[in-house]
C-alpha positions in Angstrom: -0.3 -5.5 -29.4 -1.8 -6.5 -26.1 0.1 -8.7 -23.8 -2.4 -8.3 -20.9 -6.0 -7.7 -20.3 -5.1 -4.1 -19.3 -4.5 -3.1 -22.9 -8.1 -4.0 -23.8 -9.4 -2.0 -20.8 -7.3 1.0 -21.6 -8.4 1.0 -25.2 -12.0 0.7 -24.2 -11.5 3.6 -21.7 -9.7 5.8 -24.2 -11.4 5.0 -27.5 -14.6 3.4 -26.3 -13.6 0.2 -28.1 -10.9 -2.4 -28.2 -11.0 -2.7 -32.0 -7.4 -1.4 -32.2 -6.0 -4.1 -30.0 -4.2 -7.1 -31.4 -3.9 -9.9 -28.9 -0.4 -11.4 -28.6 -1.7 -14.9 -29.2 -3.1 -13.7 -32.6 0.1 -12.0 -33.8 1.6 -13.2 -37.0 2.8 -11.5 -40.2 -0.7 -11.4 -41.7 -2.5 -10.1 -38.6 0.2 -7.4 -38.2 -0.2 -6.2 -41.7 -4.0 -6.3 -41.5 -3.9 -4.4 -38.2 -1.5 -1.8 -39.5 -3.6 -1.2 -42.6 -6.7 -0.8 -40.4 -4.9 1.7 -38.2 -3.8 3.7 -41.2 -7.4 3.8 -42.5 -8.6 5.0 -39.2 -5.8 7.4 -38.5 -7.8 10.5 -38.9 -10.6 9.4 -36.6 -8.1 8.1 -34.1 -6.3 11.5 -34.0 -9.6 13.3 -33.7 -10.8 11.1 -30.9 -7.6 11.5 -29.0 -7.5 15.3 -29.4 -10.9 15.3 -27.8 -10.4 12.7 -25.1 -6.9 13.4 -23.9 -7.7 16.9 -22.5 -10.6 15.3 -20.6 -8.3 12.6 -19.1 -5.8 15.3 -18.1 -8.5 17.3 -16.4 -9.7 14.3 -14.5 -6.2 13.4 -13.4 -5.6 16.9 -12.3 -8.8 16.9 -10.2 -7.9 13.6 -8.7 -4.4 14.8 -7.8 -5.8 18.0 -6.2 -8.3 16.0 -4.2 -5.7 13.6 -3.0 -3.4 16.5 -2.0 -6.2 18.1 -0.1 -7.0 14.9 1.8 -3.4 14.4 2.7 -3.2 17.9 4.2 -6.2 17.4 6.4 
């Protein structure tokens, strides 16, 4: 459930899509049930995607932290 534009951006960055985002203004019993059903159907591909993408994000974060640390020492 997205309460801000950031949620869509984060989903696009992480999954390459914002199809898993339910905007707050569209939340009702039916949309929640439909979204949950969709997430359950896509669970395997979501897990697979995250298992591939999260290590890449961690590596990028580590590289950024290392560079920042080096810059601060100079």
